C-alpha positions as CSV (number, residue, x, y, z in Angstrom):
1,M,-6.7,-35.8,-42.5
2,E,-5.8,-36.7,-38.9
3,Y,-3.9,-39.9,-38.3
4,L,-4.0,-41.5,-35.0
5,I,-1.6,-44.1,-33.6
6,I,-1.7,-46.1,-30.3
7,C,1.0,-45.4,-27.8
8,R,2.6,-48.7,-26.7
9,I,3.3,-47.3,-23.2
10,C,-0.1,-45.9,-22.2
11,N,-2.4,-47.4,-25.0
12,Q,-3.9,-44.0,-25.8
13,S,-4.8,-42.8,-29.3
14,I,-2.3,-40.1,-30.2
15,N,-2.3,-37.7,-33.1
16,I,0.7,-38.7,-35.2
17,N,1.8,-35.0,-35.3
18,L,2.0,-34.9,-31.5
19,M,3.8,-38.2,-31.1
20,D,7.2,-36.7,-30.3
21,I,5.9,-34.6,-27.5
22,H,3.7,-37.4,-26.2
23,N,6.6,-39.8,-26.3
24,Q,8.8,-37.7,-24.1
25,T,6.0,-37.1,-21.6
26,C,4.7,-40.6,-21.6
27,R,8.2,-42.1,-21.1
28,H,8.9,-39.7,-18.2
29,N,5.6,-40.7,-16.6
30,A,6.4,-44.4,-17.0
31,E,9.8,-43.9,-15.5
32,Q,8.3,-42.1,-12.5
33,R,5.7,-44.9,-12.0
34,K,8.5,-47.4,-12.1
35,K,10.5,-45.5,-9.4
36,L,7.4,-45.2,-7.3
37,V,6.8,-49.0,-7.5
38,Q,10.4,-49.6,-6.6
39,L,10.2,-47.3,-3.6
40,N,7.0,-48.8,-2.5
41,L,8.6,-52.3,-2.6
42,Q,11.5,-51.0,-0.5
43,V,9.2,-49.6,2.1
44,A,7.2,-52.9,2.2
45,R,10.4,-54.9,2.7
46,L,11.6,-52.5,5.5
47,C,8.2,-52.8,7.2
48,E,8.3,-56.6,7.0
49,K,11.8,-56.6,8.5
50,A,10.7,-54.3,11.3
51,Y,7.7,-56.5,12.0
52,M,9.8,-59.6,12.1
53,K,12.4,-58.0,14.4
54,K,9.7,-56.7,16.8
55,H,8.0,-60.1,17.1
56,R,11.3,-62.1,17.2
57,N,12.4,-60.0,20.2
58,S,9.1,-60.5,21.8
59,F,9.2,-64.3,21.2
60,E,12.8,-64.5,22.5
61,T,11.8,-62.6,25.7
62,R,8.9,-65.0,26.3
63,I,11.3,-68.0,26.0
64,K,13.7,-66.4,28.5
65,I,10.9,-65.8,31.0
66,V,9.7,-69.4,30.7
67,I,13.3,-70.8,31.1
68,V,13.8,-68.6,34.2
69,K,10.4,-69.8,35.7
70,I,11.4,-73.5,35.0
71,Q,14.7,-73.1,36.8
């Protein structure tokens, strides 16, 4: 008789005899997904900082031009 259990990480039905192997693989995959999400978040934050810096410098330059024209 084949017994199946549900993996709490990936929600797949797993043969209970293969659970040890699946557990190692599934845990490794979950850790890799977590690292990928963290790296993606870091890249998004860096992109946001670069965008803000670029536009802040552009805005400051425009203000300086206006001040010079007024004087």
